[in-house]
C-alpha positions in Angstrom: 125.6 56.3 135.8 127.1 59.5 134.2 128.2 59.9 130.6 131.9 59.8 129.9 132.8 63.2 128.3 135.8 62.0 126.3 134.2 58.7 124.9 134.7 58.5 121.2 135.3 54.8 120.2 131.8 53.4 119.4 131.7 50.5 116.9 131.9 52.0 113.3 128.5 50.4 112.5 126.8 52.4 115.2 124.7 55.3 113.8 125.7 57.6 116.7 129.4 58.4 117.4 131.1 60.4 120.2 129.8 61.1 123.7 126.6 59.4 124.7 123.6 61.6 124.1 122.2 61.1 127.6 123.9 62.8 130.5 123.2 59.9 132.7 121.0 56.9 133.7 119.3 56.2 137.0 118.5 52.5 137.7 115.6 51.6 140.0 115.2 48.0 141.1 111.5 47.1 141.2 110.9 43.3 141.7 107.1 43.6 141.4 105.7 44.0 137.9 102.9 46.2 139.2 105.5 48.7 140.5 107.2 48.7 137.1 104.0 49.1 135.2 102.8 51.8 137.5 106.1 53.7 137.3 106.1 53.9 133.5 102.4 54.6 133.0 102.7 57.5 135.6 105.8 58.8 133.8 108.1 58.3 136.7 110.5 56.3 134.5 111.2 56.3 130.8 111.9 52.6 130.3 111.1 49.3 132.0 112.7 45.9 131.4 110.9 42.6 131.9 107.4 43.2 130.8 105.1 40.1 130.9 102.9 39.2 128.0 99.6 40.0 129.8 100.8 43.6 130.4 101.8 44.3 126.8 98.3 45.4 125.6 97.6 47.5 128.7 100.8 49.4 128.2 100.2 49.9 124.5 96.6 51.2 125.3 98.3 53.7 127.6 100.4 55.0 124.8 103.6 53.2 125.9 105.8 51.6 123.2 106.5 47.8 123.7 109.8 46.7 122.2 110.9 43.1 122.2 114.1 41.4 121.0 115.1 37.7 120.8 117.9 36.3 122.9 119.7 35.0 119.9 120.6 31.6 121.2 118.9 28.5 122.4 115.1 28.7 122.5 112.9 28.2 125.5 112.5 24.4 125.4 111.9 21.2 127.3 115.1 19.1 127.5 114.6 15.3 128.1 116.8 13.4 130.4 117.1 10.6 127.9 118.9 8.1 130.1 116.3 8.3 133.0 113.1 6.3 133.0 110.8 6.7 131.2 112.6 8.9 128.7 115.1 6.1 128.0 112.3 5.0 125.7 112.4 7.1 122.6 108.7 6.5 121.9 107.8 8.3 125.2 110.0 11.3 124.2 108.3 11.4 120.8 104.9 11.0 122.4 105.5 14.1 124.6 106.8 16.1 121.6 103.6 15.4 119.6 101.3 15.6 122.6 102.1 19.3 123.4 100.1 22.0 121.7 102.7 24.8 121.6 100.5 27.1 119.5 97.8 26.9 122.2 100.3 27.7 124.9 101.6 30.8 123.1 98.0 31.9 122.3 96.8 31.6 125.9 99.9 32.7 127.8 102.0 34.9 125.6 101.9 37.4 122.7 103.4 38.2 119.3 106.6 38.9 121.1 107.0 35.1 121.6 107.3 33.4 118.1 106.7 29.7 117.8 110.1 27.9 117.9 111.1 26.1 114.7 114.3 24.6 116.1 116.0 24.3 119.4 117.9 27.4 118.3 116.4 30.8 117.6 116.0 31.9 114.0 118.5 34.7 114.5 121.0 32.5 116.2 124.2 31.6 114.3 124.0 28.2 112.7 120.2 28.0 113.0 118.5 25.2 110.9 114.8 24.8 110.5 113.4 21.7 112.3 109.8 22.7 112.4 108.5 19.6 110.6 109.5 17.4 113.5 107.4 19.2 116.2 103.8 19.0 114.9 101.0 18.7 117.4 99.5 15.3 116.8 98.0 13.7 119.9 96.7 10.7 117.9 100.2 9.9 116.8 101.3 10.3 120.5 98.7 7.7 121.6 99.7 5.3 118.8 103.4 5.6 119.8 102.6 4.8 123.4 100.3 1.9 122.3 103.0 0.4 120.2 105.5 0.7 123.0 103.2 -1.2 125.4 101.9 1.6 127.5 98.2 0.8 128.2 95.7 3.3 129.7 95.0 2.6 133.4 91.7 3.1 135.3 92.3 6.8 135.7 93.6 7.3 132.1 97.3 7.4 133.0 99.2 4.8 131.1 100.9 1.8 132.7 103.6 -0.6 131.7 105.1 -3.4 133.7 103.1 -2.1 136.7 104.6 1.4 136.6 102.6 4.5 135.9 103.8 6.8 133.1 104.7 9.6 135.4 107.3 12.3 134.9 108.5 15.5 136.8 109.3 18.8 135.3 111.6 21.6 136.6 110.1 25.0 137.3 112.4 27.5 135.5 111.9 30.6 137.6 114.0 32.9 135.3 111.9 31.9 132.3 108.7 33.7 131.5 105.5 32.2 133.0 107.2 28.8 133.5 104.7 27.6 136.1 101.8 28.4 133.8 103.6 26.8 130.8 104.2 23.5 132.7 100.6 23.6 134.1 99.2 23.8 130.5 101.5 21.0 129.3 100.4 18.9 132.3 96.8 19.2 131.1 97.7 18.4 127.5 99.8 15.4 128.3 97.1 13.9 130.6 95.0 13.8 127.4 97.4 11.2 125.9 97.9 9.3 129.2 101.0 10.9 130.7 101.1 12.2 134.2 103.3 15.3 134.7 104.3 16.7 138.1 105.7 20.2 138.7 108.8 20.1 141.0 108.1 22.4 143.9 110.5 24.5 145.8 112.6 27.7 145.5 115.4 28.4 143.0 118.0 26.6 145.1 115.8 23.5 145.3 115.1 23.6 141.6 118.8 23.9 140.8 119.8 21.0 143.1 117.0 18.7 142.0 117.7 19.4 138.4 121.1 17.7 138.6 119.4 14.4 139.5 117.6 12.8 136.5 115.6 10.6 138.9 114.1 13.7 140.4 113.7 15.8 137.2 113.1 14.1 133.9 112.0 17.2 132.0 114.1 20.4 132.2 112.5 23.7 131.2 115.5 25.7 130.0 117.0 28.2 127.5 120.3 30.0 127.0 120.8 33.4 125.3 124.1 34.2 123.7 125.1 35.4 120.2 127.8 32.8 119.4 128.0 29.4 117.8 129.2 28.1 121.2 125.8 28.6 122.8 124.6 25.1 121.7 127.6 23.5 123.3 127.1 25.6 126.4 123.5 24.3 126.6 124.0 20.6 126.0 127.6 19.6 126.7 128.6 17.6 129.8 131.3 20.2 130.2 128.8 23.0 130.5 125.1 23.1 131.5 124.5 19.5 130.5 120.7 20.0 130.1 120.2 16.3 129.0 122.3 14.9 131.9 124.4 13.0 129.3 126.5 11.2 131.8 126.1 8.6 134.5 126.9 8.9 138.2 130.5 8.1 137.6 130.8 10.9 134.9 130.9 8.5 132.0 129.4 10.1 128.8 126.2 8.2 127.7 125.8 9.6 124.2 129.3 10.1 122.9 128.2 11.0 119.4 126.3 14.0 120.8 129.4 15.1 122.6 131.5 14.7 119.5 129.1 16.8 117.5 129.2 19.5 120.1 133.0 19.5 120.2 133.0 19.9 116.4 131.2 23.3 116.9 134.0 24.8 118.9 136.9 22.9 117.2 136.0 24.0 113.7 137.9 27.1 112.7 136.0 28.6 109.8 132.6 30.2 109.9 131.0 28.0 107.3 132.2 24.9 109.1 130.9 26.0 112.4 127.5 26.7 110.9 127.4 23.2 109.4 128.5 21.7 112.8 125.8 23.6 114.6 123.2 22.4 112.1 124.4 18.8 112.6 123.7 19.1 116.4 120.2 20.3 115.7 119.6 17.5 113.3 120.8 14.9 115.8 118.8 16.4 118.7 115.7 16.3 116.5 116.3 12.8 115.2 116.8 11.5 118.8 113.8 13.4 120.1 116.0 14.9 122.9 114.2 18.2 123.2 110.9 20.1 122.5 111.5 23.7 121.6 108.5 25.9 122.7 109.1 29.5 121.7 111.7 32.1 120.9 112.2 33.8 124.2 112.5 37.6 124.1 113.4 40.4 126.4 110.5 42.8 126.4 110.7 46.5 127.3 108.2 49.3 127.9 109.5 52.6 126.5 108.1 56.1 126.7 107.3 57.4 123.2 109.6 60.4 123.8 112.6 58.2 124.4 114.2 57.9 121.0 116.9 55.7 119.6 116.5 52.7 121.9 117.3 49.3 120.5 118.4 46.2 122.4 121.7 44.6 121.6 122.4 41.2 120.1 120.9 39.1 122.9 118.2 41.5 124.0 120.1 43.4 126.7 119.5 47.2 126.8 121.8 49.6 125.0 121.5 53.2 125.8 124.4 54.7 124.0 122.4 56.2 121.1 119.3 57.0 123.2 118.0 60.6 123.5 114.9 62.3 124.9 112.7 64.4 122.6 111.7 67.1 125.1 109.1 68.4 122.7 107.1 65.2 123.2 107.5 65.0 127.0 104.1 65.6 128.7 
């Protein structure tokens, strides 16, 4: 890409005005992280997008700046298909919520770039409301919930009710960071309270296809990044992504109240009203135990220290308009 010489209409709030400071940008597609890491540590490139958590300390030790920015929308989360067995039992949903040690997952798999989620929405999302009290790790409470609901431990520790094992399947979310490792850790944690969790196998096309069938996928690993109130409707509504599968095979809505709340978000005209409507959706999703937020998903960059002025935009995508190279620092 080459800079446009006559450009002079940047947003007034932007510190830099006029022509972009860089003459141009060359994009290199490198699917393997080892190639991206090698390219920036050897000074072949000035910036890399999509840095995994394990690579962050190695890059920082090499003198590379690590910059992260949240995606400003719906957090990385587990969405329950609440009409599908066994999640049509609220006690099972609540047991999963309190049986997952989110802090341990973040400590083992991620970094400070991945804050613990305190709602299904990110803290910097429009309409965010703190729901953290509902998502405490309490495996003893999980066991009690399952006991009270009639789920008894079987010979191998997996609970059974009416002759059926308490077994669920989770989608592998390939675009999300370390999804396989996240689900694997959750699998181990849930086994401790008597729930069997399977990871759906297959490529992205298989995951997408199976995810539409709540009998195949009961737990959807998902997120949506967007800097607008509408993001919560985009994530949950039957007219959009429908992460909960809130409809039957004939397209009839199952939880109409949820759909009404989501409609209020986009139908309300004023900013204060939209914020209240968005908070109401979060409250309801929490009350019904429809989702378990895991962490605030970022976009993470590795940046050469001589590349100045770089800052991601609202949902973490790169913005190069005000970027410049300090040639005095180039080694």
